C-alpha positions, 0 to 999 in steps of 0.5 A: 403896279400898286399893292391895291391894284395887285390885290384887286386883280387877285380878287378877280382871279379867284372869283371866277372858275375860268382856268388861267395862269396868273404870274405875280413877280417882284424882288426878293423879300418885298412880301409877295408870299406874305401878301398872297397868303393875306389875299387868299385868306381874305378872299377865300369866301369868294373863291369860285374853286373850292380846293387850294394847294400851295407849293414852294419849289425850293427843296423839291427835287423832281417833277414827280415830287412836285406832283405829289406835294401839290396833291398832298398840300390840297385843302378845302378853301374853307381851311385856308389860314388854318394850321396844316393837319397831318391827319388830313394828309394821312386820310388823303393817302388812305382814301387814294389807296382805297379808291385805286382798289389795289389789294397790295400796294407793295406790289405796285411798281415803285410802292406808295410814292409812285402810286401817289404820283400816278393817281394824284393828277387824276384828283387835281381837278378845278383847284387853285394852285400856287407855285412859289419860289420858281427862281429857287428851283433845284437842278432836278426840275426842268423849267420847260417840264414845269411849265408843261405841268402848269399848262396841263393843270390849266388846260386838262384839269381846269385849274387856276394856277398862280406863279410867285417869282422874282423873274430877274433872279433866276439862273440860265435855266430860267430862260425857259420860263421867259420863253414859254410864259407868253404861251402859258401865262394869261396875266402878269402882275408886277408886285411893287409895294412902297417902303411905307406899305412894306413896313405897315403890313409887317407891323400893325401893332404899336411899339416904342419909337415905331414912327421914328423906326418907320421914318428911318426905314422909309428914308432908306427905301427899305422894302425887304420885309425880312430885313425890316423884321431883323431891323425892328428886332435889333432895335427893340433889343438895343433899346432895352439896354439904353432904357433910362438914358436921354432920348437923343441917345435912344434915337442915335441907337435906332438911327445907327442900327437901321443904317448899319443893318441895311448895309450889313444885310442888303449891300450884296443886293445892290453893291452900287448904291448900298454902302458896304458894312465895313465902309460905314463902320469906319471910325470917324471920317469915311475914306477911300481905300483902293485895296478894299475897292472903295474908290474915290467915286464909290466913296463919294457916292456912298457918303452922299447916300449916308449924308442924305440919311443924316448919318455923319461920323461913326462914334464909339456908340455907333461902333458898339451897335455895329459890333452888336449887329455882327455878333447878334447881340450888344455888349452891355459892358461896353455900351453902357459906359459910352452911354453914361459918358454921352448922357453927361454931355447932354446934361452939361448942354442942358445946364448951360444957358449960354451954350444953349443960346448959342445953338438956338441963335445958330439954328434960328434964322438964315440971317448974316449974323456971323458976329453975333454967332461968334460972340455967343459961341465964345461965351457958351464955350467958356461957360462949359469948358471946365465940364464938357467933353472934347467932342462936344467942345469941338462942335463949337470950334467947327462953327467958328472955323466955318465963319472964319474965326480961326484965331478965336477957335485956337484961343478957345482951344488953349482956354479948354486945355488950361481949364482942364489941366487938373483932369488930363484924361479929358485930353485922351482923344484916343480913349475907347470912351472918347467920341469923335473930335472934329477939329484937327488943331484941337486933336493935335493940342489935346494929344500934346497936352495929354503926353505932357500931363499924363505919365507915360504908360508901360507896355503892360498898361498899353496891352491891358488898355487896348485889349479887345479895342479898335482904338489907340493913341499913336503915342502908344505905338511909339512906345511899343516901337522902342522895343527891339525885335528880340524883346517883342519875340520874348514877349510873344513867347511869354504870352499864354492862354487868351492873353496870347491872341489878345496881346499880339493883336494889340501889337498888330493894331498899333503897328498899323500906324507905325512902320517900324513897329510893324516890321519888328512885329512881323519879324518876331512872328516869322521867327516864331513860325520858323520854330516848327510846322505847328507854329507856322500853322498857328500863324494863320490867325494873325496872317489872314 
């Protein structure tokens, strides 16, 4: 049912004195409570009954406690929307005690709590009562007894009762609700707002890139308002860090923040259709992993979802965003250099007329103009070869290979390498500041040229370079693999402080691509563990 219809039905419900029970059901997080609070505040002047009580069953441990809370939460409908007043609660209890004409409350069996419990129901006449979070009730509340209480309020006390719930999420005891609702619930509304409505009710005020954030959230059909709020908070925080960079970088940060947040917070609610966070944050191409449960079928399905959203490869900026979502904050020291590197790519692209013309020709029509496109990209790539990054250059190679100009693509690879021999760092595709290069032949030749022109790093160079990083060069793993097990053992034993954990994790990271190194690292760790029970226990952080 649309939001407008639910709102209209709510208005009609509130505008009559007829005792009845209204159930509003819907998924978690879509704003049932939020919308109900808006509706009753908007329509408080039209309420036929003049008392109102809101109670969440979450955290209430018994029917007696529920009765007390319902009574104590009762306010005049004119005060709906105002902050709770503790003086009002105190006066309510004082008046209740006075009206009972009991001289000494302490003599009353059970004290003031039992007094409120016994007398409160007498006071609950003609009241609008909203019971929220039914599916989150405690073990101390029996749903059968709860439904009996709802019936009592309706039939005996002339109350109008509203139930807010997610009918699909209750445990086995919730079956009693389904059993008795036919006898007790008079009207049931299915609250099902669209993604657009969920976003718009949360954010009326304007903020930077609001329309783009909204479009991204709607594109993923995100309806959970708590998740939408977290997404917007993340987006605003992350945008502050990239202020001053090209708009394309800002949009990438927004685009990645939204899809990664969606996967991080929502995967558990729909594991079939919402990709797992770890799956999305794979660097480069997302591949199946049977051990992780990412079968071929699941991988294809999740990749199709991400492709429809427009999320392709995960580059280093995306990884920085992913780490920020996990940690709760973005690491400025890692993100800013990546953005500077990306900014230079955009500046090169904007400065190169021929490269820009090639892309305009590519996107400008559906004509069969492969020859013109091949010529345009060759001229553009020769123009930018001496200044562009390997990742940007590879986008042109992809176009050429798509139109079966492989020979020309290979020729341009050699042209790039010859143009950049004076700056071999441009060939380091495994650097933490290198973005995805989407051409296997190009990657192969870049690595070969980097090893040829760059002096071989020492073990200490590798450890310092890869400390805290998730990327590495396979040649670095080969260098570490030349060490004997005894050498690795001695190194591990020499590490102290934070270096101990960080450096050993570098070894383990690089061992993932080199079986010989992996065997030696495991043997060294086993040898350290055998020294004492304490060391064996210390291995937990490396073995799990």
